[in-house]
N, C-alpha and C positions, 0 to 999 in steps of 0.2 A: 504494500500500500504506500502510495506517495506521501511524503511528509512535506509540510509547509514550513520553510524557514523565512522569517521576516528580516529583511535588511533595514537597519535603522539609520543608515547614513544620512538620509534626508532630514531626519529629526535633528541630527547634529548640525546639519547645514543651517537649519532655521535658528537654532540656538546661537551658532557662531555669527550669524548675520547681525545680531543685536548685542552680543556680549551677555554676561551673566549666565544664569542657569535655567532659562526658560526657552523651550521646554526642557525638562529634566531627562537627559538621555538614559540615565540609570533606571529611573522610574518607568520610562517608556519600554525599556527592554523587559523589565519584570511584568509590566502590564500586558505586553504582547503575549508573553507566555501564559499569563492568567486568562487571557481571552481565547486561548486555544492554540497559539503558535507552537510548533513542535521543534523549533530551533530559532536561534538568533544569528544573523549574519552581520559582520562588520567588515569594512574594507578601508583600513587606515592607509592613507597615502603619505608620502614623505613630507608634503607641505601641511598636512593635518588640516586641510580645508573643511573637512566635515568631522568624521570620527578621529579623535586624537588617540595617540598611544596610551595616554593616561586613562582615557575612557575604557579602552579594552581591559586594562588592569582592574578598573573599578567594576566593570560589568561581570567579569569572569566569575566571582564568587556568588553572584546573584542568579546565574543561569542554572535552571533545574533540568533542562532537557539537553540540547546540544548547542555549543558555540562553534560557529564556522568563521574562521578568519580568512579573508581573501586578500591577495596582494602579490606584487612582484617580489620574489624571494631575494631581495637585496639583503646584505648582512643585518641591517637594523630590523628588518621585518622578521628574519629568521630568529634573531635574538628574542624578539617579543613573543613569538610563537613558542619558543622553548621555555620562556619564563611562565607564560600563562597556561600552557598545555591545553589547547582547545580540543574538542572531539575531532575536528576536521580543519585542515588547511587547504585552501583552494589556490592553486598557483595561477596567477593571471599576468600576462606579459604587458603590463601597463607602462607606457612611457611616463616619465615624471610629470609632464605637463598635460597629460591626457585629461579631457573633460570627463569622460567616462570610459569604461572598457569598450574597445572598438575592434578587437580581433582576438582570435585564439592563438595558442602556441603552434609554431611549426615544430612538431614533436620529433621530426626526423633530423632537421638541422640542429636542433638544440638537445639532442638525445643525451649527450654526455653530461651536460649541465643539469638537466632535469633528473637524470638517473641519480646523480650525486645528491641533489636536494631531496628527492623522494626517499632515498636510503636514510638520510639523516633524520627526517621526520618520523619515518616508520620505525626506526630503531628506538625512538623515544615514545612509541605508542600512539602516535598521531596519525589518523587516517589522512591520506593525501588524495586530492582530486586535481586534475589538470584541465584547465579551461581551453576548449578547442572549438574550432569551426566544425560544421557538420560534414565531416569528410571521413570515410572509412579508413583512408590512409593515415589520417591524424589519430584516429582511435587505435589503430594497430601500433602506431609509433608510441602512443602513450602507454600501451600495455608493455612495450619493450623497455620503457623507462622505469617500470616497477611500481606504478601508482596503484591505488585501490579503486579509484573511480575516475571518470571524466565528467566534466560539466559542459554540455553543449551550449554554445553561444547562440541564443535564440532571436537576436535582433532581426535577421533576415526572414525568419518565419513570421514574426510579428508584423513586419512592414509589408510582407506579401500576402498576409492572411485574407484581407478583404478582396483582393484581386482574384484569388483562387487558392483556397486552403489546401486542396489536395496537392497542387504543385508546390506550395510553400512547405508542406510537411515532408515531402518525398526525400530530400537529402538528409533530413533529420532521422527519418525512419531507417535509411540505409546505414547511417553512422551508428545509430543506436543498436541495430542488429549486430554490427561488427563488434561494438564494445561488449555486448552480451556474449558473443561467440569467443571473445578474448578473455572472458572471465571477469570483466570490469563491472563495477557498479555504475549507475547512471544518474547524473544530476542535470538540471537545466536552469537557465536563467538569463534574463535581460529582455525587458519590454513585454514580458508575459503579463496579461491583465484579465479582467473578468470576461472580456469578449472572446479572447483566443485560448484561454487556458484549458477549458474542458476538452476541446477538440484535440489539443496536444496530448493530454493524458489518455484520452480514449484511443488515440493512434499509437501511443507508446506507453502502454500501461505498466511496463516494468521500470518506469522512472522512479528512482528512489527518493529524490528530493527536488523541489523547486525552490529557488531563492528569489524572492520578489520584494522590492522596496519602493521604487518610485511610484508605481501604479497604486500600491496600497496606501501610501501617504496622500496621493492625489484624491483617491476615492474617500479616504477618511475625512477630508475637508467637508464633504457633503453628508456622509453617512455616519461619521464617528468611527473611531478606531476599533472598538469592540465589534460592532456590526460588520465592518469591512473585513476583519479577519475571519469572521464566521462565514461571510459570503465566499471568500477565497477557499476556505476549507471545504465548503460544499462543492466547489469546482474540482477539487483534487480527490475527494473521498467519494468516488463514483463507482467503485467496485467493492 
């Protein structure tokens, strides 16, 4: 059954835009779990423009389900993950000035580096997931790196959904089948929302986890956070 992990970066962005501690990121993380979220995702970037490294340290003892830390495995990020020991680390090839994640890893060209990073995290009991584009070759490459899961970058699916959802899902289904055949777990994230989420899950029901932040916070402006999380849970708990 697919789990819902709520990315709370946008809550931190709102806090940082004004200073102070409103909204309270720690309380938001605890509330998301209280409202039914089965995990909390954070993506600290080097400039700390939303989630700060100190936030991750403060949130860790509050999480009762799973904490997923996303990011480019630069030394500072690796040190943070080793310190707080999340359930999962998701490796994302973000450029330092990237507005948001905009591509997956080339797991073939970066195999040596990713293999080393995965080995370090796994030897410390941390599940590793590699963020990839929907490509069977990238899924196979990720398996060669020794990770536990891949996370499919779903922006292309979301942007193509209205024009033709069958065409939009096709490359994701192919990559997901390859990941499964390689013995990998499967996550998904980026631009999934209440409109396109259920079809994605129905098409790829062996998805272990979806990580959603921006759309949840946008919907929460109108519906409230508790109702919004319940609406998203209804879209993933369909089997």
